[in-house]
C-alpha positions as a Python dict, from the first residue, in 0.01 Angstrom:
ca = {
    (1, 'M'): (0, 0, 0),
    (2, 'N'): (123, 348, -72),
    (3, 'N'): (294, 523, 216),
    (4, 'A'): (51, 813, 175),
    (5, 'C'): (-207, 607, 366),
    (6, 'H'): (-157, 639, 741),
    (7, 'T'): (-351, 667, 1064),
    (8, 'P'): (-461, 1024, 1123),
    (9, 'K'): (-285, 1210, 1399),
    (10, 'D'): (-369, 1535, 1569),
    (11, 'E'): (-148, 1731, 1332),
    (12, 'D'): (-334, 1581, 1033),
    (13, 'I'): (-668, 1719, 1139),
    (14, 'R'): (-553, 2038, 1307),
    (15, 'P'): (-569, 2350, 1086),
    (16, 'A'): (-230, 2476, 975),
    (17, 'A'): (-317, 2822, 1096),
    (18, 'V'): (-606, 2971, 1285),
    (19, 'T'): (-760, 3253, 1085),
    (20, 'E'): (-951, 3503, 1288),
    (21, 'T'): (-1311, 3542, 1180),
    (22, 'F'): (-1373, 3875, 1018),
    (23, 'D'): (-1605, 4095, 1219),
    (24, 'P'): (-1716, 4415, 1050),
    (25, 'M'): (-1852, 4550, 1376),
    (26, 'R'): (-1500, 4574, 1520),
    (27, 'T'): (-1235, 4830, 1441),
    (28, 'P'): (-864, 4744, 1419),
    (29, 'S'): (-815, 4839, 1781),
    (30, 'G'): (-1101, 4618, 1896),
    (31, 'N'): (-1326, 4910, 1985),
    (32, 'P'): (-1681, 4840, 1857),
    (33, 'A'): (-1720, 5197, 1738),
    (34, 'M'): (-1781, 5091, 1376),
    (35, 'R'): (-1562, 5379, 1257),
    (36, 'W'): (-1487, 5207, 925),
    (37, 'L'): (-1852, 5104, 873),
    (38, 'P'): (-2091, 5400, 890),
    (39, 'R'): (-2427, 5338, 1048),
    (40, 'G'): (-2603, 5434, 725),
    (41, 'Q'): (-2423, 5169, 522),
    (42, 'S'): (-2462, 4921, 805),
    (43, 'A'): (-2839, 4962, 793),
    (44, 'V'): (-2847, 4939, 412),
    (45, 'W'): (-2668, 4604, 398),
    (46, 'L'): (-2843, 4447, 695),
    (47, 'I'): (-3196, 4570, 628),
    (48, 'G'): (-3158, 4532, 252),
    (49, 'A'): (-3066, 4164, 280),
    (50, 'F'): (-3356, 4105, 517),
    (51, 'V'): (-3605, 4277, 282),
    (52, 'I'): (-3481, 4081, -20),
    (53, 'A'): (-3506, 3754, 170),
    (54, 'M'): (-3861, 3829, 283),
    (55, 'M'): (-3972, 3933, -67),
    (56, 'V'): (-3834, 3610, -211),
    (57, 'A'): (-4011, 3409, 60),
    (58, 'T'): (-4343, 3591, 8),
    (59, 'P'): (-4479, 3354, -264),
    (60, 'I'): (-4441, 3053, -37),
    (61, 'I'): (-4611, 3235, 250),
    (62, 'A'): (-4892, 3341, 14),
    (63, 'V'): (-4956, 2983, -100),
    (64, 'A'): (-4978, 2861, 259),
    (65, 'Y'): (-5213, 3146, 358),
    (66, 'L'): (-5453, 3092, 66),
    (67, 'A'): (-5454, 2716, 121),
    (68, 'F'): (-5560, 2755, 485),
    (69, 'F'): (-5799, 3046, 423),
    (70, 'P'): (-5955, 2990, 77),
    (71, 'T'): (-6249, 3193, -49),
    (72, 'E'): (-6430, 2871, -139),
    (73, 'N'): (-6308, 2560, 37),
    (74, 'I'): (-6327, 2266, -203),
    (75, 'W'): (-6070, 2055, -18),
    (76, 'P'): (-6325, 1789, 92),
    (77, 'H'): (-6431, 1750, -272),
    (78, 'L'): (-6070, 1728, -391),
    (79, 'A'): (-5975, 1481, -117),
    (80, 'S'): (-6262, 1248, -205),
    (81, 'T'): (-6236, 1268, -584),
    (82, 'M'): (-5926, 1382, -774),
    (83, 'L'): (-5656, 1414, -509),
    (84, 'P'): (-5600, 1039, -445),
    (85, 'R'): (-5538, 983, -817),
    (86, 'Y'): (-5301, 1282, -832),
    (87, 'V'): (-5107, 1157, -531),
    (88, 'K'): (-5089, 797, -658),
    (89, 'N'): (-4968, 897, -1005),
    (90, 'T'): (-4714, 1137, -856),
    (91, 'A'): (-4582, 869, -621),
    (92, 'V'): (-4552, 610, -901),
    (93, 'L'): (-4379, 862, -1127),
    (94, 'M'): (-4132, 972, -861),
    (95, 'L'): (-4056, 614, -757),
    (96, 'G'): (-3988, 511, -1116),
    (97, 'V'): (-3775, 816, -1190),
    (98, 'G'): (-3584, 772, -864),
    (99, 'V'): (-3488, 416, -956),
    (100, 'G'): (-3409, 514, -1316),
    (101, 'V'): (-3182, 809, -1239),
    (102, 'T'): (-3001, 615, -967),
    (103, 'L'): (-2919, 321, -1194),
    (104, 'L'): (-2818, 538, -1489),
    (105, 'G'): (-2635, 807, -1293),
    (106, 'V'): (-2437, 593, -1046),
    (107, 'S'): (-2335, 322, -1294),
    (108, 'S'): (-2218, 569, -1558),
    (109, 'A'): (-2034, 782, -1299),
    (110, 'W'): (-1843, 479, -1167),
    (111, 'V'): (-1755, 348, -1513),
    (112, 'V'): (-1637, 687, -1640),
    (113, 'T'): (-1437, 764, -1324),
    (114, 'M'): (-1281, 431, -1233),
    (115, 'C'): (-1253, 219, -1550),
    (116, 'K'): (-1028, 227, -1855),
    (117, 'L'): (-1250, 291, -2154),
    (118, 'P'): (-1189, 404, -2511),
    (119, 'G'): (-1319, 760, -2543),
    (120, 'K'): (-1321, 815, -2166),
    (121, 'R'): (-1247, 1188, -2198),
    (122, 'F'): (-1543, 1224, -2431),
    (123, 'F'): (-1781, 1041, -2198),
    (124, 'E'): (-1675, 1255, -1901),
    (125, 'W'): (-1859, 1557, -2040),
    (126, 'A'): (-2094, 1393, -2292),
    (127, 'M'): (-2282, 1211, -2013),
    (128, 'L'): (-2413, 1553, -1906),
    (129, 'L'): (-2553, 1645, -2248),
    (130, 'P'): (-2909, 1512, -2186),
    (131, 'M'): (-2936, 1778, -1914),
    (132, 'A'): (-2943, 2038, -2193),
    (133, 'V'): (-3265, 1896, -2339),
    (134, 'P'): (-3585, 1978, -2147),
    (135, 'A'): (-3787, 1665, -2069),
    (136, 'Y'): (-4095, 1792, -2251),
    (137, 'I'): (-3895, 1826, -2574),
    (138, 'V'): (-3771, 1466, -2545),
    (139, 'A'): (-4132, 1359, -2487),
    (140, 'Y'): (-4249, 1536, -2804),
    (141, 'V'): (-3970, 1383, -3013),
    (142, 'Y'): (-4022, 1024, -2901),
    (143, 'T'): (-4397, 1050, -2933),
    (144, 'D'): (-4350, 1167, -3291),
    (145, 'L'): (-4108, 879, -3360),
    (146, 'L'): (-4293, 597, -3186),
    (147, 'E'): (-4662, 670, -3237),
    (148, 'Y'): (-4870, 460, -3479),
    (149, 'A'): (-4820, 704, -3768),
    (150, 'G'): (-4455, 760, -3680),
    (151, 'P'): (-4155, 638, -3882),
    (152, 'V'): (-4065, 348, -3650),
    (153, 'Q'): (-4403, 174, -3666),
    (154, 'R'): (-4438, 253, -4037),
    (155, 'L'): (-4103, 82, -4100),
    (156, 'L'): (-4208, -223, -3899),
    (157, 'R'): (-4535, -252, -4091),
    (158, 'D'): (-4350, -230, -4423),
    (159, 'I'): (-4095, -495, -4319),
    (160, 'F'): (-4337, -749, -4176),
    (161, 'G'): (-4640, -672, -4394),
    (162, 'W'): (-4866, -570, -4108),
    (163, 'S'): (-5171, -374, -4214),
    (164, 'S'): (-5317, -244, -3886),
    (165, 'A'): (-5243, -208, -3517),
    (166, 'A'): (-5438, -530, -3451),
    (167, 'D'): (-5165, -729, -3627),
    (168, 'Y'): (-4893, -654, -3374),
    (169, 'W'): (-4816, -512, -3032),
    (170, 'F'): (-4608, -201, -2980),
    (171, 'P'): (-4546, -24, -2647),
    (172, 'D'): (-4735, 302, -2597),
    (173, 'I'): (-4497, 586, -2514),
    (174, 'R'): (-4776, 810, -2382),
    (175, 'T'): (-4811, 632, -2049),
    (176, 'K'): (-4666, 657, -1700),
    (177, 'G'): (-4392, 418, -1809),
    (178, 'G'): (-4308, 645, -2102),
    (179, 'A'): (-4300, 949, -1874),
    (180, 'I'): (-4066, 766, -1634),
    (181, 'L'): (-3833, 675, -1921),
    (182, 'V'): (-3825, 1028, -2062),
    (183, 'L'): (-3769, 1194, -1725),
    (184, 'S'): (-3502, 940, -1628),
    (185, 'L'): (-3311, 1006, -1952),
    (186, 'T'): (-3308, 1382, -1895),
    (187, 'L'): (-3261, 1392, -1516),
    (188, 'Y'): (-2998, 1122, -1454),
    (189, 'P'): (-2716, 1381, -1514),
    (190, 'Y'): (-2793, 1530, -1171),
    (191, 'V'): (-2700, 1198, -1009),
    (192, 'Y'): (-2410, 1137, -1249),
    (193, 'M'): (-2268, 1482, -1180),
    (194, 'L'): (-2272, 1454, -801),
    (195, 'A'): (-2176, 1085, -791),
    (196, 'R'): (-1876, 1142, -1018),
    (197, 'A'): (-1765, 1439, -807),
    (198, 'A'): (-1789, 1217, -498),
    (199, 'F'): (-1590, 935, -663),
    (200, 'L'): (-1324, 1182, -774),
    (201, 'A'): (-1293, 1321, -422),
    (202, 'Q'): (-1235, 981, -262),
    (203, 'S'): (-885, 901, -137),
    (204, 'I'): (-708, 613, -306),
    (205, 'C'): (-617, 482, 40),
    (206, 'V'): (-960, 333, 105),
    (207, 'I'): (-969, 175, -241),
    (208, 'E'): (-623, 26, -199),
    (209, 'A'): (-713, -103, 146),
    (210, 'A'): (-1014, -286, 3),
    (211, 'R'): (-804, -441, -274),
    (212, 'V'): (-535, -553, -27),
    (213, 'L'): (-807, -726, 174),
    (214, 'G'): (-899, -927, -134),
    (215, 'R'): (-1194, -728, -263),
    (216, 'S'): (-1262, -729, -636),
    (217, 'A'): (-1329, -408, -827),
    (218, 'W'): (-1704, -473, -808),
    (219, 'S'): (-1690, -562, -438),
    (220, 'S'): (-1482, -251, -364),
    (221, 'F'): (-1743, -40, -540),
    (222, 'V'): (-2035, -191, -346),
    (223, 'T'): (-1876, -202, -1),
    (224, 'V'): (-1647, 104, -5),
    (225, 'A'): (-1696, 357, -286),
    (226, 'L'): (-2076, 349, -295),
    (227, 'P'): (-2129, 405, 81),
    (228, 'L'): (-1876, 691, 75),
    (229, 'A'): (-2060, 852, -217),
    (230, 'R'): (-2406, 788, -77),
    (231, 'P'): (-2470, 1143, 56),
    (232, 'A'): (-2389, 1295, -283),
    (233, 'I'): (-2600, 1035, -464),
    (234, 'V'): (-2898, 1098, -237),
    (235, 'V'): (-2874, 1473, -302),
    (236, 'G'): (-2869, 1409, -678),
    (237, 'V'): (-3174, 1181, -657),
    (238, 'V'): (-3363, 1434, -446),
    (239, 'I'): (-3291, 1709, -701),
    (240, 'A'): (-3411, 1481, -982),
    (241, 'L'): (-3729, 1403, -790),
    (242, 'M'): (-3798, 1771, -728),
    (243, 'E'): (-3755, 1835, -1101),
    (244, 'T'): (-3997, 1548, -1165),
    (245, 'L'): (-4250, 1711, -936),
    (246, 'N'): (-4201, 2041, -1121),
    (247, 'D'): (-4247, 1892, -1469),
    (248, 'F'): (-4564, 1984, -1653),
    (249, 'G'): (-4493, 1958, -2026),
    (250, 'T'): (-4416, 1584, -2021),
    (251, 'I'): (-4695, 1473, -1790),
    (252, 'D'): (-4950, 1693, -1969),
    (253, 'F'): (-4848, 1559, -2311),
    (254, 'F'): (-4859, 1199, -2184),
    (255, 'A'): (-5187, 1260, -1997),
    (256, 'V'): (-5043, 1154, -1661),
    (257, 'H'): (-5249, 1329, -1394),
    (258, 'T'): (-5004, 1431, -1123),
    (259, 'L'): (-5022, 1701, -855),
    (260, 'T'): (-4875, 1954, -1098),
    (261, 'A'): (-5149, 1878, -1350),
    (262, 'G'): (-5397, 1913, -1065),
    (263, 'V'): (-5286, 2269, -995),
    (264, 'F'): (-5350, 2365, -1357),
    (265, 'N'): (-5682, 2176, -1375),
    (266, 'V'): (-5826, 2321, -1054),
    (267, 'W'): (-5710, 2677, -1113),
    (268, 'L'): (-5756, 2717, -1488),
    (269, 'G'): (-6025, 2456, -1541),
    (270, 'M'): (-6238, 2504, -1229),
    (271, 'G'): (-6140, 2866, -1162),
    (272, 'N'): (-6067, 2798, -796),
    (273, 'A'): (-5743, 2954, -675),
    (274, 'G'): (-5791, 2827, -319),
    (275, 'G'): (-5817, 2465, -434),
    (276, 'A'): (-5510, 2510, -651),
    (277, 'A'): (-5323, 2652, -352),
    (278, 'Q'): (-5426, 2353, -142),
    (279, 'I'): (-5287, 2112, -400),
    (280, 'A'): (-4979, 2334, -423),
    (281, 'L'): (-4935, 2309, -46),
    (282, 'T'): (-4954, 1930, -80),
    (283, 'M'): (-4671, 1953, -334),
    (284, 'L'): (-4472, 2165, -90),
    (285, 'A'): (-4525, 1897, 174),
    (286, 'V'): (-4379, 1642, -69),
    (287, 'V'): (-4077, 1867, -132),
    (288, 'I'): (-4021, 1917, 242),
    (289, 'A'): (-4048, 1541, 293),
    (290, 'L'): (-3782, 1485, 27),
    (291, 'L'): (-3550, 1735, 192),
    (292, 'V'): (-3607, 1577, 535),
    (293, 'I'): (-3540, 1229, 395),
    (294, 'E'): (-3220, 1354, 234),
    (295, 'R'): (-3096, 1499, 564),
    (296, 'Y'): (-3219, 1205, 773),
    (297, 'S'): (-3052, 949, 545),
    (298, 'R'): (-2707, 1087, 626),
    (299, 'R'): (-2761, 1217, 979),
    (300, 'R'): (-2504, 980, 1133),
    (301, 'Q'): (-2269, 949, 839),
    (302, 'R'): (-1934, 1117, 876),
    (303, 'F'): (-1669, 1032, 621),
    (304, 'H'): (-1322, 1180, 640),
    (305, 'D'): (-1009, 1112, 441),
    (306, 'T'): (-704, 1002, 638),
    (307, 'T'): (-468, 1204, 420),
    (308, 'N'): (-466, 1522, 221),
    (309, 'R'): (-231, 1371, -37),
    (310, 'Y'): (-393, 1231, -350),
    (311, 'Q'): (-280, 1005, -630),
    (312, 'E'): (-420, 914, -967),
    (313, 'L'): (-732, 701, -932),
    (314, 'P'): (-686, 344, -1056),
    (315, 'G'): (-815, 262, -1400),
    (316, 'Y'): (-960, -86, -1387),
    (317, 'D'): (-892, -305, -1688),
    (318, 'L'): (-1212, -466, -1812),
    (319, 'G'): (-1256, -785, -2006),
    (320, 'P'): (-1423, -784, -2349),
    (321, 'M'): (-1774, -850, -2217),
    (322, 'A'): (-1740, -609, -1925),
    (323, 'K'): (-1598, -340, -2152),
    (324, 'T'): (-1890, -384, -2394),
    (325, 'G'): (-2134, -348, -2107),
    (326, 'A'): (-1952, -41, -1973),
    (327, 'L'): (-1959, 124, -2314),
    (328, 'A'): (-2331, 48, -2344),
    (329, 'I'): (-2391, 209, -2003),
    (330, 'C'): (-2228, 528, -2133),
    (331, 'I'): (-2344, 533, -2494),
    (332, 'L'): (-2714, 449, -2460),
    (333, 'P'): (-2812, 740, -2229),
    (334, 'I'): (-2626, 988, -2452),
    (335, 'V'): (-2783, 852, -2771),
    (336, 'L'): (-3136, 823, -2632),
    (337, 'G'): (-3130, 1139, -2420),
    (338, 'F'): (-2944, 1377, -2651),
    (339, 'V'): (-2839, 1248, -2994),
    (340, 'V'): (-3176, 1115, -3113),
    (341, 'P'): (-3379, 1420, -2996),
    (342, 'S'): (-3119, 1658, -3141),
    (343, 'M'): (-3107, 1480, -3477),
    (344, 'V'): (-3485, 1481, -3505),
    (345, 'L'): (-3501, 1850, -3417),
    (346, 'I'): (-3228, 1933, -3670),
    (347, 'Y'): (-3409, 1732, -3939),
    (348, 'Y'): (-3739, 1910, -3881),
    (349, 'S'): (-3573, 2250, -3838),
    (350, 'V'): (-3409, 2219, -4180),
    (351, 'G'): (-3716, 2074, -4349),
    (352, 'Y'): (-3957, 2333, -4208),
    (353, 'F'): (-3714, 2624, -4188),
    (354, 'D'): (-3924, 2854, -4405),
    (355, 'Q'): (-4230, 2794, -4191),
    (356, 'S'): (-4041, 2841, -3864),
    (357, 'W'): (-3800, 3124, -3943),
    (358, 'T'): (-4065, 3393, -3913),
    (359, 'A'): (-4123, 3721, -3736),
    (360, 'D'): (-4311, 3530, -3465),
    (361, 'F'): (-4005, 3313, -3398),
    (362, 'F'): (-3790, 3623, -3350),
    (363, 'E'): (-4053, 3770, -3121),
    (364, 'F'): (-4068, 3456, -2906),
    (365, 'A'): (-3688, 3430, -2897),
    (366, 'G'): (-3665, 3797, -2803),
    (367, 'N'): (-3921, 3750, -2525),
    (368, 'S'): (-3722, 3456, -2388),
    (369, 'L'): (-3397, 3651, -2401),
    (370, 'V'): (-3547, 3957, -2233),
    (371, 'V'): (-3726, 3770, -1954),
    (372, 'S'): (-3436, 3535, -1886),
    (373, 'G'): (-3185, 3821, -1903),
    (374, 'L'): (-3381, 4041, -1662),
    (375, 'A'): (-3438, 3748, -1426),
    (376, 'T'): (-3067, 3668, -1436),
    (377, 'A'): (-2971, 4025, -1351),
    (378, 'L'): (-3226, 4037, -1067),
    (379, 'A'): (-3139, 3696, -922),
    (380, 'V'): (-2763, 3739, -944),
    (381, 'G'): (-2776, 4098, -812),
    (382, 'C'): (-2990, 4000, -513),
    (383, 'A'): (-2780, 3690, -446),
    (384, 'L'): (-2459, 3894, -448),
    (385, 'F'): (-2613, 4152, -215),
    (386, 'M'): (-2732, 3888, 33),
    (387, 'A'): (-2410, 3685, 21),
    (388, 'Y'): (-2200, 3993, 90),
    (389, 'A'): (-2437, 4116, 361),
    (390, 'L'): (-2408, 3779, 531),
    (391, 'R'): (-2030, 3807, 506),
    (392, 'L'): (-2048, 4144, 681),
    (393, 'F'): (-2304, 4027, 939),
    (394, 'P'): (-2269, 3651, 999),
    (395, 'Q'): (-2557, 3656, 1245),
    (396, 'P'): (-2783, 3349, 1292),
    (397, 'F'): (-3108, 3537, 1227),
    (398, 'L'): (-2981, 3683, 899),
    (399, 'K'): (-2840, 3346, 795),
    (400, 'F'): (-3182, 3189, 856),
    (401, 'F'): (-3366, 3437, 634),
    (402, 'V'): (-3104, 3420, 361),
    (403, 'R'): (-3132, 3041, 359),
    (404, 'L'): (-3511, 3074, 350),
    (405, 'S'): (-3482, 3282, 34),
    (406, 'S'): (-3294, 2997, -133),
    (407, 'V'): (-3573, 2738, -110),
    (408, 'G'): (-3739, 2863, -427),
    (409, 'Y'): (-3552, 2613, -642),
    (410, 'A'): (-3715, 2332, -446),
    (411, 'V'): (-4061, 2477, -513),
    (412, 'P'): (-4232, 2360, -834),
    (413, 'G'): (-4294, 2632, -1090),
    (414, 'A'): (-4671, 2593, -1077),
    (415, 'V'): (-4670, 2641, -700),
    (416, 'L'): (-4444, 2942, -727),
    (417, 'A'): (-4667, 3097, -993),
    (418, 'I'): (-4966, 3083, -758),
    (419, 'G'): (-4761, 3236, -479),
    (420, 'V'): (-4653, 3523, -704),
    (421, 'L'): (-4986, 3592, -869),
    (422, 'I'): (-5200, 3602, -554),
    (423, 'P'): (-5022, 3883, -363),
    (424, 'F'): (-4955, 4075, -686),
    (425, 'A'): (-5323, 4059, -784),
    (426, 'R'): (-5437, 4171, -440),
    (427, 'F'): (-5192, 4460, -444),
    (428, 'D'): (-5314, 4567, -789),
    (429, 'N'): (-5680, 4546, -686),
    (430, 'A'): (-5622, 4737, -361),
    (431, 'L'): (-5425, 5011, -536),
    (432, 'D'): (-5683, 5037, -812),
    (433, 'A'): (-5964, 5071, -558),
    (434, 'V'): (-5777, 5346, -372),
    (435, 'M'): (-5703, 5539, -692),
    (436, 'R'): (-6063, 5509, -810),
    (437, 'D'): (-6203, 5635, -480),
    (438, 'T'): (-5946, 5913, -442),
    (439, 'F'): (-5874, 6036, -794),
    (440, 'G'): (-6136, 5863, -1007),
    (441, 'I'): (-5875, 5686, -1221),
    (442, 'S'): (-5793, 5320, -1270),
    (443, 'T'): (-5435, 5199, -1241),
    (444, 'G'): (-5506, 4860, -1400),
    (445, 'L'): (-5259, 4575, -1362),
    (446, 'L'): (-4921, 4705, -1252),
    (447, 'L'): (-4772, 4379, -1124),
    (448, 'S'): (-4993, 4079, -1198),
    (449, 'G'): (-5032, 3981, -1559),
    (450, 'T'): (-4713, 4165, -1655),
    (451, 'V'): (-4360, 4073, -1755),
    (452, 'F'): (-4244, 4187, -1412),
    (453, 'A'): (-4440, 3905, -1245),
    (454, 'L'): (-4271, 3655, -1475),
    (455, 'V'): (-3926, 3799, -1412),
    (456, 'F'): (-3986, 3799, -1038),
    (457, 'A'): (-4099, 3435, -1043),
    (458, 'Y'): (-3790, 3331, -1241),
    (459, 'A'): (-3566, 3517, -998),
    (460, 'V'): (-3728, 3355, -695),
    (461, 'R'): (-3717, 3008, -850),
    (462, 'F'): (-3350, 3027, -945),
    (463, 'M'): (-3221, 3237, -656),
    (464, 'A'): (-3068, 2928, -496),
    (465, 'V'): (-2865, 2856, -810),
    (466, 'S'): (-2713, 3202, -820),
    (467, 'Y'): (-2668, 3233, -443),
    (468, 'G'): (-2491, 2899, -412),
    (469, 'S'): (-2240, 2983, -683),
    (470, 'I'): (-2168, 3332, -550),
    (471, 'E'): (-2149, 3220, -187),
    (472, 'A'): (-1896, 2953, -280),
    (473, 'A'): (-1687, 3210, -469),
    (474, 'L'): (-1697, 3460, -182),
    (475, 'G'): (-1604, 3185, 62),
    (476, 'K'): (-1267, 3149, -112),
    (477, 'V'): (-1177, 3513, -45),
    (478, 'R'): (-964, 3531, 271),
    (479, 'P'): (-1099, 3745, 557),
    (480, 'S'): (-757, 3913, 565),
    (481, 'M'): (-856, 4090, 242),
    (482, 'D'): (-1146, 4253, 425),
    (483, 'D'): (-919, 4341, 716),
    (484, 'A'): (-672, 4509, 482),
    (485, 'A'): (-946, 4712, 314),
    (486, 'R'): (-1082, 4811, 654),
    (487, 'T'): (-740, 4924, 771),
    (488, 'L'): (-707, 5141, 462),
    (489, 'G'): (-1042, 5306, 537),
    (490, 'E'): (-1240, 5148, 253),
    (491, 'S'): (-1619, 5127, 283),
    (492, 'P'): (-1812, 4799, 241),
    (493, 'W'): (-1932, 4904, -104),
    (494, 'G'): (-1582, 5002, -206),
    (495, 'T'): (-1445, 4673, -75),
    (496, 'L'): (-1703, 4479, -274),
    (497, 'K'): (-1646, 4682, -590),
    (498, 'R'): (-1265, 4696, -590),
    (499, 'I'): (-1162, 4377, -414),
    (500, 'H'): (-1432, 4112, -396),
    (501, 'F'): (-1602, 4161, -730),
    (502, 'P'): (-1288, 4104, -942),
    (503, 'M'): (-1210, 3793, -736),
    (504, 'V'): (-1558, 3638, -766),
    (505, 'R'): (-1629, 3725, -1129),
    (506, 'G'): (-1600, 3356, -1221),
    (507, 'G'): (-1870, 3260, -972),
    (508, 'I'): (-2094, 3544, -1086),
    (509, 'L'): (-2050, 3440, -1450),
    (510, 'A'): (-2130, 3077, -1370),
    (511, 'A'): (-2439, 3180, -1174),
    (512, 'S'): (-2553, 3407, -1458),
    (513, 'V'): (-2521, 3135, -1721),
    (514, 'L'): (-2705, 2875, -1512),
    (515, 'V'): (-2992, 3108, -1424),
    (516, 'F'): (-3024, 3229, -1782),
    (517, 'V'): (-3043, 2877, -1924),
    (518, 'D'): (-3291, 2761, -1658),
    (519, 'G'): (-3507, 3062, -1742),
    (520, 'M'): (-3503, 2974, -2111),
    (521, 'K'): (-3641, 2626, -2029),
    (522, 'E'): (-3895, 2717, -1758),
    (523, 'L'): (-4249, 2619, -1862),
    (524, 'P'): (-4504, 2578, -1575),
    (525, 'A'): (-4456, 2922, -1421),
    (526, 'T'): (-4446, 3083, -1766),
    (527, 'L'): (-4778, 2928, -1871),
    (528, 'I'): (-4952, 3070, -1564),
    (529, 'L'): (-4788, 3411, -1527),
    (530, 'R'): (-4720, 3529, -1884),
    (531, 'P'): (-4914, 3834, -2002),
    (532, 'F'): (-5180, 3798, -2271),
    (533, 'N'): (-5037, 3744, -2621),
    (534, 'F'): (-4691, 3695, -2473),
    (535, 'D'): (-4505, 3376, -2562),
    (536, 'T'): (-4154, 3254, -2497),
    (537, 'L'): (-3975, 2979, -2685),
    (538, 'A'): (-4081, 2732, -2416),
    (539, 'T'): (-4453, 2814, -2444),
    (540, 'H'): (-4424, 2834, -2824),
    (541, 'V'): (-4280, 2481, -2838),
    (542, 'Y'): (-4537, 2354, -2588),
    (543, 'Q'): (-4836, 2488, -2780),
    (544, 'F'): (-4726, 2352, -3118),
    (545, 'A'): (-4627, 2013, -2977),
    (546, 'K'): (-4952, 1985, -2784),
    (547, 'D'): (-5134, 2029, -3117),
    (548, 'E'): (-4922, 1748, -3268),
    (549, 'M'): (-4721, 1997, -3478),
    (550, 'I'): (-4371, 1913, -3359),
    (551, 'E'): (-4230, 2010, -3700),
    (552, 'Q'): (-4319, 2377, -3650),
    (553, 'A'): (-4187, 2367, -3293),
    (554, 'A'): (-3854, 2206, -3385),
    (555, 'L'): (-3655, 2525, -3445),
    (556, 'G'): (-3760, 2676, -3114),
    (557, 'A'): (-3686, 2350, -2931),
    (558, 'L'): (-3345, 2323, -3097),
    (559, 'T'): (-3264, 2678, -2989),
    (560, 'I'): (-3342, 2591, -2626),
    (561, 'V'): (-3123, 2281, -2649),
    (562, 'L'): (-2828, 2470, -2799),
    (563, 'V'): (-2846, 2732, -2524),
    (564, 'G'): (-2849, 2453, -2266),
    (565, 'V'): (-2525, 2299, -2393),
    (566, 'V'): (-2319, 2590, -2256),
    (567, 'P'): (-2365, 2517, -1883),
    (568, 'V'): (-2316, 2146, -1950),
    (569, 'I'): (-1962, 2214, -2069),
    (570, 'M'): (-1900, 2445, -1771),
    (571, 'L'): (-2025, 2183, -1526),
    (572, 'S'): (-1812, 1911, -1681),
    (573, 'R'): (-1497, 2122, -1654),
    (574, 'A'): (-1575, 2209, -1293),
    (575, 'I'): (-1628, 1843, -1200),
    (576, 'S'): (-1305, 1735, -1372),
    (577, 'K'): (-1113, 1992, -1168),
    (578, 'S'): (-1276, 1889, -840),
    (579, 'R'): (-1025, 1619, -743),
    (580, 'P'): (-773, 1777, -506),
    (581, 'G'): (-418, 1795, -626),
    (582, 'H'): (-476, 1699, -986),
    (583, 'G'): (-603, 2014, -1159),
    (584, 'G'): (-869, 1831, -1348),
    (585, 'E'): (-689, 1510, -1436),
    (586, 'S'): (-891, 1208, -1347),
}
């Protein structure tokens, strides 16, 4: 065994140096006079972060309030009629997707990380490509390919001489099983991404110890590597399940009645916002349960490396059969989740280019760019403000509210849309009533039914993405930098502008790209909150595909996919560089 593996001693776990925690409330001399931090700026950062956090949390509070105090309580009717079917279908869908993403994500992550394969460098980043394709687009493509009038069944009928559907059996893609397959193909990258990062971070010592004790490569994976990576895998599965709960395009197209479909049916079909909020609160309960399960599953697990020195991970040599199976594990998800949908979209985009390349397409693309761009600026700006405020004031109460503002990503888009629309509509109605009574004029809709509501919903939904990236970047800036700026008399704003911002530009850029791409793909919240006669590429694709006109939607869908490839490449590079001491070599 390599001499890098040894029993940890006190000096191995003791920090090399104790860095004093930066306290902005203290001056260099220790006198809490706040001479370097004026009271005015102190109030701006502290109160501003609190206000932002509360505004972001408002939609969730609004959903809970309306659910408990509806204008017309139809909960007994829902509980005795539609709700059991919604809950059952949602549970089946989430169970199937959970199993699917775990098998695809963990197996591919292990093979790519630990085995010698031809084209390994390619698979490292290509396994993430299906993440760039929204699930509802994959659903439209495979329905078009596999339906009775599609090319696959037509080819089979020509080959075998079948004349009707009664002559043969062919699986129906528009079922719960089809939805599970589609969602698994597009969501497994979450598990792959986190599982691979966990495998890369593991010390070779534990792997070598298992091999010395006579474990095979497979046994070492099951008994050592998999348990060590379990927390990361569970997080990836939970994220995939939350995305499953948020999906509307796939389940609507496949006619799978889940809780998300129930929100749309009760609100838009029955016109009952209270009932929709009650179903939305049920969805929130499912999300909270997932988060609790994730934390509970690793409550007693503490894994620590016994050394901070790393070597190259072993590349297991596989036999011919094992290598074929490993290649299949990597190739099939890429082909089914990215290559086939992309090729179909390219084919239709070229064939129907004249019908798709219209003024409407430019309008929809422009709407998507504007809304996603504004949401990105708002989300990243607020996240930077809160992250820096928390750095200045690392107080428990502020940390709680900042964390509360980051739960939006766990909230399905349909739920968030209700939470945004309800308080906005009430504000508009109250202001309109006041203006009518006082000045005899109507203000109309200032917030609800406007682009601002859509931008706000996007920002709330993706605040966690931007905050996490920026917080991680700020965390790498040494507190001594703040101390130096304080000693030189620099203000908090000046410190952020001249010192921190240049050092965290990479994190801000990464957050901006991720939020922008997520905004381009967002469908449920957009369908509910968009103004009249306002379409984005996502709603444009959804409407055409729902009318069985995937050909006209292909160019818009392909545009969304191409935009989504950018963060995939960024994520792959970040994961490859995550192994300590190797600068990206795996």
